[in-house]
C-alpha positions as CSV (number, residue, x, y, z in Angstrom):
1,M,-18.1,18.5,-12.5
2,G,-15.3,16.1,-12.5
3,F,-12.9,14.8,-9.9
4,G,-13.6,16.5,-6.5
5,G,-15.3,19.5,-8.0
6,I,-12.4,20.1,-10.5
7,G,-13.5,20.0,-14.1
8,P,-11.5,18.7,-17.1
9,G,-10.6,22.2,-18.2
10,S,-9.1,22.9,-14.8
11,L,-7.1,19.7,-14.8
12,I,-5.6,20.5,-18.2
13,L,-4.7,24.0,-17.0
14,I,-3.0,22.6,-13.9
15,L,-1.1,20.1,-16.1
16,V,0.1,22.8,-18.4
17,I,1.3,24.9,-15.4
18,V,3.2,21.9,-13.9
19,V,4.9,21.1,-17.2
20,L,5.9,24.8,-17.6
21,L,7.3,24.9,-14.0
22,F,9.2,21.6,-14.0
23,G,9.8,20.7,-17.6
24,T,9.2,17.4,-19.3
25,K,12.5,15.8,-18.3
26,K,12.1,16.6,-14.6
27,L,8.5,15.2,-14.8
28,K,9.7,12.0,-16.4
29,T,12.3,11.5,-13.6
30,L,9.7,12.4,-11.0
31,G,7.3,9.8,-12.4
32,T,10.0,7.1,-12.6
33,D,11.0,7.8,-9.0
34,L,7.4,7.8,-7.8
35,G,6.7,4.6,-9.6
36,S,9.7,2.8,-8.1
37,A,8.8,4.1,-4.6
38,I,5.2,2.7,-5.0
39,K,6.6,-0.6,-6.3
40,G,9.0,-0.9,-3.3
41,F,6.2,-0.1,-0.9
42,K,3.9,-2.7,-2.3
43,S,6.7,-5.3,-2.3
44,S,7.4,-4.5,1.4
45,V,3.7,-4.9,2.3
46,S,3.4,-8.2,0.5
47,D,6.6,-9.5,2.1
48,E,5.4,-8.5,5.5
49,K,2.1,-10.3,5.0
50,T,4.0,-13.4,3.9
51,N,6.1,-13.3,7.0
52,I,3.1,-12.8,9.3
53,E,1.2,-15.7,7.7
54,S,4.1,-18.1,7.6
55,K,5.5,-17.4,11.1
56,P,3.8,-19.6,13.8
57,D,2.8,-17.9,16.9
58,A,5.0,-18.9,19.9
59,D,2.2,-18.3,22.4
60,A,-0.3,-20.5,20.5
61,D,0.3,-23.6,22.6
62,F,-3.2,-24.7,23.2
63,E,-4.5,-28.1,24.3
64,K,-7.6,-29.7,22.9
65,S,-10.9,-28.7,24.5
66,E,-13.8,-31.0,25.1
67,N,-16.0,-28.2,23.6
68,P,-14.7,-27.3,20.1
69,D,-16.2,-23.8,20.5
70,K,-14.0,-23.1,23.5
71,V,-10.2,-23.1,23.6
72,N,-8.3,-23.7,26.8
73,K,-4.8,-22.2,27.0
74,K,-2.2,-24.6,28.3
75,D,-0.6,-23.4,31.6
């Protein structure tokens, strides 16, 4: 058995049916649109990670503690 209980023969049959239903031109457009959507999503996620890492926390105003394992928040 292959991917999730679907064998290679079943996958080929599904692919042939999809090509017959949508046509190759529509599938090419669909693939291009899907690829650009995934690329945009990945770009957004990496931009958000960069913003989170570079932005200092406004509430992180801590004073030095005598015990380095404990952190005392400044009042």
